N, C-alpha and C positions, 0 to 999 in steps of 0.2 A: 739531457743534460746540459752542460755547460763544453762551447766550440770552440777554437781560436783560430783566425781567419790561414788562410795559405802562407805557408814564407815562403817555400821554392818552388810550385807547383800548384797549378789550380783542380787538378786533381785529387783528391782526397785519395789516403792510400783505405786499404780493405776495413772493417772492423773484426778483425783475429776475436773477441773474444767476446762473450755476454751475457747478460745473466739477469734477471731483477733489481738486484739488491749488489751492486758493486760498491767495497769497501775497499779504501785507500786506506792502508796502514796495521799490523797487526799484532800495536801494542796491542795493551789490556783493552782500551776501548774499543779498536776493532775488534779484536780476537772474543767479547765479552757478547758486543752486540752480534760476531757474526755466529754466533751457538746462540743463542735468544732467537735470532730467524730461522736459523736452520732446527732447532726445536719445535718451531713454530709450523716445520714446512715448507719455507719459503726456500727459493732459485736464490745462491748466495758465492759470491763469488769476492776472494781476500787478490787484493794485491799488493805485493812489498817490497822498495826496491833494494831491504839489506839483502844479504843468504841466507837468514838465520831468522826465523818468524820469533814472535814475544816483542821487538822495539827492545829500550832500556831491560825490560825484566827479562835477562838473561846474566844466566852464568858461563863459567868451562872449568874444568881440566887443569891445573898446573902442571905439570913434570913430578913432580911430590906428591900428586894426590890429595893437595889442596885443591878445594872449588875456591873458585875467585865471581863476587858477583863482577861480569866485564865491565859495566855503566856503572859502580860503584854500589856501597851497601844497600840492601833494601831489608828492611825491615815492616814484618805483615801483622800489623794488629787491627780489630777493629773488635765494635763492640754487636756487631748487628748477627742472633744467627741465620741472618739470610744468606748474606755476603758467605761468613765460613762455613755454611751446608754448601754453596757454591765450589766455593776453590777446594773445597775436601772431596770434593768430588773426584777432580781431576789427583789429587795427587795427594800424599799423606806428609803431615807435620811432624815433628821435632820444639817443641818446646823452643823456645828462642827469648825473653825479657830484655830488649841492649840496652845497653848502661854504657854510658859514657863520661868519659876525665874530660878537662881543662889541662895544662899542664901552665901553671902560674907560679913563679916564683922559685921555677925548679921544682914544684910539687904537682903532683896528679889532683887535681880539683872536681867535686862534684860535678860532673852539669845534668839539664838545669842546675842555677847556682845555688846554694845551699844558705839559706835565710841564717842558720847556726855560725857557718864560716862568714856574710855579713857584722853579726853580732860579736864576734870574735875578731874582728880587723876595726871595722869604725864603733862600737858600744850596742848595748844591746837595746836602747832608745834613738837609735838608727830613722833617718826620713828619707824620702825620694829625693832627688835632686830640683824636682818637674813638678808646680804642679798646673791644672788645669786641662785645654781640655787640648793633646798635643795635636800639631799640624806637617810634620817627622819625626820619619825613625830616634834621629836621638831624643827628642823634644819623650816621646815614648818611651824607651827605653828610662830615662830618667825618672818616667812616672812610676816603673818599677825598685829604684835601686839610688843610691849614692854614684856621688859623680863618679868617684875612685875606683869603684868595686864595675862598674859602665865601662872603665878605660881598660880594667883590667881583660876581663870577658868579650864585652861586647865593642866596640869602640873598631879596633886596626882589626879584627877577628871579618866586622861585614866590608872593612873596605879593603881588604884583601881580596874577598869573595864580590861581591860587585866593582873596583877599581875605580868607584868614586868617594866623594867626602860622607859620612854615614848620615849628614843633615840634609843629603839631594835625597834621600830615600824616603820611600810612603811608609809611614806610621803602620799600616799593617802588618809589618811583614814585623813586629814582634808579635803578634799572636801564634808566634809559632815556641815561644818559650815565656818563664817566668822562674819568678824567684819561689820555691820551695822553704813552707816552713817547715815543716816535718824535715827533709832532707834527705825523701826519698829517693836512692842514687840510679831507679828506674828511671827511661827514658816517661816509659807509659803504663807508672801501676798500675790506671783504675780500667785500663783497658781487658773484654774478659777473656776472647780469644788472644794471643800474641804467635807466633811459630816462624821455623824458616821452610819451603819443603823440603826431606829427609833426600827423595834425588833430585830436590833440586829445581830454580826458576826457570830453567831453558825446558826440562821434564814438565814441569808442571804447565808452560805453555804450548808445548807442543799436544799437548795427551791432551787440553782445553780445545785446539783448532785441531785436531784429530776429525779426516772424515770431511773434513770443509777444503771445497774444489782453493788451493790455493796456488798462487806463481810469486816466487821470488825471483829477484834479481828483476821488476818490472819498477823503473819508472815512469810514474802516471804522468807526471807533470809534465816529461818527452815525448810519452807517446797514449798521451787522451783519447789522439784521434783512433787509434786503437783499440778503443775498449766500451761498451756500450751498457747505461746502466737504463732496461727498461722503465726499474719505477722508481730507484732513487741513490744516490751515489755519495755515501759514506766517506767524508775524507778527513781523515784523521792528523794531516801533515801539518807545516805550517800554513796561519792564514794566508797574512800574503803574501806566500809563494804562491797560493794559488788565483788570483789575482795578480800575476805578474808584479811583483814591489807596489805597484802605477803610485800607489800613497805613498812609498816610503818604505823602511823595509826593518821592522818590530828589533828590538833588542833581546838579546839573551847571551848568559851566559854557561860554561861547561867550565868540566873538568880533566886536568894535562894528567895521566895518571904513571908515576913509576915505579916498577920493581924491583921487590931487592927479596933473596932470598937467602937468609941465614943458617948453613949445614950443618947439622946438627944440634941446633937449639931446641930449648923448650917453646917457651912462651918469653916472648919480647915487652908485653906490655899488658896493664894490668886489668884492661878488658879491648874490645874488639876496635873501638875509635880513641882516637885521644887527637882531641882539637888543640893547636899551636895558635891560638890570638895574636901574639905581637908580630909589629913588622920586625924583628932586633929573628925573632926565631925563625928566617929567612918568609923567603914565598909562596908555600906549600900554607893550605891552612886545617888540616890534620894528616894520621898518621892510622888506616888500616891495620889491623893484625886478624887475617882470614881463620885460621886455627879456631880461636872462638866463636866464632859463625858455622863452625861446625860440632858436629853431633860429639862430646868430649869422648866415650872413650875411641869413639875411631881418630883423636884429633894429637890426641896423647902420645897412639902409637906413629905418625906419623917424625921421624928426624932430624926436625929440621920445622922453618916456622917464613913466611913471606908476609912483606909490607908493603904495602904500597903509600905513597905521600897524593895527596892530592891538591893542583896547585892549577889556582880561577884562574880565567881569561876568555874573550872572547871570540865568539869561534864564526867563519864565513860561511863554513858547508853547516847545510843544514841538519844533518847527519850524529854533528854535535853541541848540535841546540841540547840543551838539558833545563836551565832556569828562564823563566822569563822575567826579564830586567820592572822590578819592581818602585818606576819612577814617573812620574804624574805625565809629562811627555809620552809615555808607550801605553798607560792609558789611553792616552787619546786619540793616537794614531791606533789601539787595537778597537776602539768602538766602531774609530772609518771604517775598517774594514769589515766588524762585525753588518753595520749598515748593512754593504754590499753583500754580503752574506748569507743576510737577514731576505733578499734580496732576490736571490740566485731561488730561479724553479727549480727543482729537480736534485736538489745538492742538501748535504744535511752536514757542516762542519761544526766539531770537535773533536776534546781532547783535550790532552795539558798544551799541544802544541795548533791546535785549532779553534783553543778556547782563550788562548793566553794566560793560562793558572795554572798554578804546583796543585797537585793534587796526589794526597797519600795513595798506596795502593789503591786501600777501603772504597777511599772518597771515588778515586775513577772507577772503581768495580761498581758502586753505588747510581753513580749517574749514567755509567752505560747500562743498567740495566734496565734503569728508569727510561730514555732516551728508547730502548729496543719497546718497549712498553707504548710508548707516544706512539713511532714507525705502524707497530702490530696493531692500534687501535684506530691511526690514519688509515689504513691500507683498505682497502677495496673489498680481500676480501677478509674480515677482520672476523667474519663468525667461525673462519676455524680458527681461534683461537683452542685452545684445550683449556680444559674447564682447570681453576687449580692457582 
């Protein structure tokens, strides 16, 4: 595994922790891989610098009894029977199909955009503004809609989110939304399985990593000389941090969250998430109402409601990293770090921060399952794999 030169003494610190497989980070990627390796009878240790497992898949209860997703809303959905079977092994889910709204011209409009809205405001014969092959985010968005719609719903929202002009962002960012010809209000209507864990995401992650040796409040990057992986280190933190930022720092965006409790109120919004896309609406990009993301009968018994505004910023502390920056400059820097990682023996760098890629939860789980299978196939004792 990797080692660092002595900085204060030529006498190395003693190794305090040891396992065949050391997994750095207990988010979805690390925890799913850890579970797969443990289930296959491997010797595993998980370390995490936070004081809780689960990474950003974490929630907590407000004093009112309203459950808050600590690092922003998590809507679980998947079409995979295998992934659904995996998560329901650790938690019971209640059905929740997210419906989002965007506040435009004082009205709550569907998000993603409904074609009927465009027809009403532009005419039934509307056409996209841009034709050809998009080279940036703005062109890609305009290939889906007229400019006036783009400017009301898309342009300033993304400029607030990323802090740069829309035409400097990657065209691939547009893959996360579309124009709904049928006016379907649900965010992902075609997903077979959708829901939120009945006892919360923290409970889900605790159950997933239950009985797996884990050490919290352990900063691997500062204490890597104290730990030894005899076969493989699986690192799910920021890829650039593993190499002490020797090529430069990758950019990320995060969210500053401000909570506001309204005592005695029922529901303040028509749904759990309302986007505020215009600069004139302030720096925040959305307001969340958590009672919508709870079982309805429980939510209705709570007197009061909790709202959270999310305002984008550029964090310097990696614990606040949420969104890899979607532009060509950072894509190229990541490529160079990936070459370093791929050339490092006995280290696998993966996950949202390790692969510098935004994953939905089901994508992260599916990717981690695939990586775990590869690890087990390549292990010298692969013949110990269970059947099935």
